[in-house]
C-alpha positions in Angstrom: 76.1 -28.3 16.7 73.4 -26.0 15.4 73.9 -23.4 12.6 73.2 -20.6 15.0 76.2 -21.6 17.1 78.6 -21.3 14.2 80.0 -17.7 14.5 83.3 -18.5 12.8 84.4 -21.4 10.6 87.9 -22.1 9.3 88.7 -24.1 6.2 92.3 -25.4 5.9 93.6 -26.4 2.4 97.1 -27.6 1.5 96.9 -25.8 -1.9 95.0 -23.1 -3.6 91.7 -24.6 -4.9 91.4 -27.3 -2.2 89.0 -25.3 0.0 86.8 -24.4 -3.0 86.7 -27.9 -4.4 86.0 -29.7 -1.1 84.0 -27.0 0.8 83.1 -24.4 -1.8 79.3 -24.7 -1.5 79.4 -24.8 2.3 81.6 -21.7 2.3 79.1 -19.9 0.1 76.2 -21.0 2.3 77.7 -19.8 5.5 79.3 -16.6 4.1 75.9 -15.5 2.9 74.6 -15.6 6.4 76.0 -14.3 9.7 78.9 -16.8 10.0 82.4 -15.4 9.4 84.4 -17.7 7.1 88.2 -17.9 7.2 90.3 -19.9 4.7 93.9 -21.0 5.3 96.0 -22.1 2.3 99.6 -23.4 2.8 101.0 -23.4 -0.8 100.4 -21.4 -4.0 102.1 -24.2 -6.0 104.4 -22.1 -8.1 106.3 -25.3 -9.2 103.1 -26.8 -10.6 102.1 -23.9 -12.9 102.1 -24.3 -16.7 105.3 -23.0 -18.2 105.6 -19.3 -18.6 102.9 -18.3 -16.0 103.9 -15.7 -13.3 104.6 -17.4 -10.0 101.8 -15.5 -8.2 99.2 -16.8 -10.7 97.5 -19.2 -8.2 97.6 -16.7 -5.4 95.7 -14.2 -7.5 93.3 -16.9 -8.7 92.7 -18.0 -5.1 91.9 -14.4 -4.0 89.4 -14.1 -6.8 87.8 -17.5 -6.2 87.3 -17.1 -2.5 85.9 -13.6 -3.0 83.2 -15.2 -5.3 82.3 -17.4 -2.3 82.0 -14.4 0.0 85.4 -14.7 1.9 86.9 -11.3 2.7 90.5 -10.8 1.6 91.6 -10.2 5.3 90.0 -13.6 6.1 92.2 -15.4 3.6 95.5 -16.5 5.0 98.1 -17.7 2.4 101.5 -19.3 3.0 104.1 -20.4 0.5 105.3 -23.9 1.5 106.8 -25.8 -1.4 104.3 -28.2 -3.0 104.9 -31.9 -2.2 107.4 -30.9 0.4 105.1 -30.3 3.4 106.6 -33.2 5.4 109.9 -31.1 5.6 108.0 -28.3 7.3 105.6 -30.1 9.7 106.5 -28.1 12.8 106.2 -24.7 11.1 102.9 -25.7 9.6 101.6 -26.8 13.0 102.8 -23.6 14.6 100.9 -21.6 11.9 97.7 -23.6 12.5 98.0 -22.9 16.2 98.3 -19.2 15.5 95.2 -19.4 13.3 93.3 -21.2 16.0 94.2 -18.7 18.6 93.6 -15.7 16.4 90.3 -16.8 14.8 89.0 -19.1 17.5 86.8 -21.1 15.1 83.7 -22.9 16.2 84.2 -25.5 13.4 87.3 -26.3 11.3 87.5 -28.3 8.0 90.5 -30.3 7.1 91.3 -32.9 4.3 90.3 -36.5 5.0 92.7 -39.0 6.5 92.1 -41.2 3.4 93.3 -38.5 1.0 96.5 -39.9 -0.6 98.1 -36.6 -1.6 101.2 -36.2 0.6 100.6 -32.5 1.4 96.9 -33.2 2.2 98.1 -35.9 4.6 100.3 -33.4 6.5 97.4 -30.8 6.7 95.2 -33.5 8.1 97.7 -34.8 10.7 98.8 -31.4 11.9 95.2 -30.2 11.9 94.3 -33.0 14.2 97.1 -31.8 16.6 96.4 -28.1 16.3 92.6 -28.5 16.8 92.5 -31.3 19.3 89.3 -31.1 21.4 87.8 -28.7 18.8 85.1 -29.4 16.3 86.5 -30.9 13.1 85.0 -32.1 9.9 87.0 -33.7 7.0 86.2 -33.0 3.4 86.4 -35.1 0.3 88.4 -34.8 -2.9 87.3 -38.0 -4.7 90.1 -38.1 -7.2 92.5 -38.5 -4.3 90.6 -41.1 -2.3 89.7 -44.7 -2.6 87.0 -44.4 0.2 85.2 -41.7 2.1 82.9 -42.5 5.0 80.4 -39.6 5.1 78.5 -39.0 8.3 77.3 -35.4 7.8 75.9 -33.4 4.9 75.6 -29.7 4.5 72.5 -28.9 2.5 73.1 -26.6 -0.4 70.9 -24.4 -2.5 71.2 -23.9 -6.3 72.9 -20.5 -5.6 75.5 -22.2 -3.4 76.4 -24.7 -6.1 76.5 -22.0 -8.8 78.8 -19.9 -6.6 81.1 -22.9 -6.2 81.2 -23.4 -10.0 81.9 -19.6 -10.6 84.7 -19.7 -8.0 86.4 -22.6 -9.6 86.2 -21.0 -13.0 88.6 -18.3 -11.6 91.4 -21.0 -11.7 92.2 -20.5 -15.4 95.6 -22.0 -14.9 94.0 -25.2 -13.8 91.4 -25.2 -16.5 94.2 -25.3 -19.0 95.0 -28.7 -17.7 91.5 -29.9 -18.5 90.8 -31.4 -15.1 87.2 -32.7 -15.3 86.5 -32.0 -11.7 86.6 -28.3 -12.3 83.7 -28.5 -14.8 80.2 -27.4 -14.0 78.6 -30.7 -14.9 81.0 -32.6 -12.6 80.5 -30.2 -9.7 76.7 -30.4 -10.1 76.7 -34.2 -10.3 78.9 -34.4 -7.2 76.5 -32.2 -5.3 73.5 -34.1 -6.6 74.9 -37.4 -5.6 75.7 -36.2 -2.1 72.3 -34.5 -1.9 70.1 -37.5 -2.7 68.8 -37.7 0.9 68.5 -33.9 1.5 65.5 -31.5 1.1 67.1 -29.6 -1.8 68.8 -32.6 -3.5 72.1 -30.8 -3.3 74.8 -31.1 -0.6 78.5 -31.5 0.3 79.5 -34.4 2.5 81.9 -34.6 5.3 83.4 -37.1 7.7 82.9 -36.2 11.4 86.3 -36.2 13.1 85.0 -34.6 16.2 81.8 -32.8 17.0 81.0 -31.4 20.5 77.3 -30.6 20.8 
């Protein structure tokens, strides 16, 4: 599939910040061009917030972060499934994905990798495979959740794409409090540099090809 064929892309994340971490540079790259970018998030993780924070904290941070990447507010779809309980809501999640598929009609959809060990990410992968059968699918990596990742495709990024990803993730102040290293600019840059070793710019995000119809 060529870039010119990508009129709409959809990124599915179990939680707020998944899309930005796994696909943030790619979102920035395509949103800056003529491709419409849509993001679907299935939990705002109220139960995982530091004590005393308002329950809508991660929703507001997600809106701000995706806006930095160039995603319009009306292209951001947020649901409120309970974190770590997705397996209790599989049919509802599948139905919601099908509605997104039929409404957006994406040319390419991104889902978590099958090797991601987080239980909610596993549900989004499995139901994404069902909802988008016969459609173009790429799986993204979140290295702290995976023992292995078999990359077959890289999206070449520019310096501005990586900078936008870093700025977007800095919007998640509730997560920065937890001092998670993978939100830091040095980590994000080293990750993009490692994946970009064999690309023209030396920067990239890597994906597993689940299905790609050319």
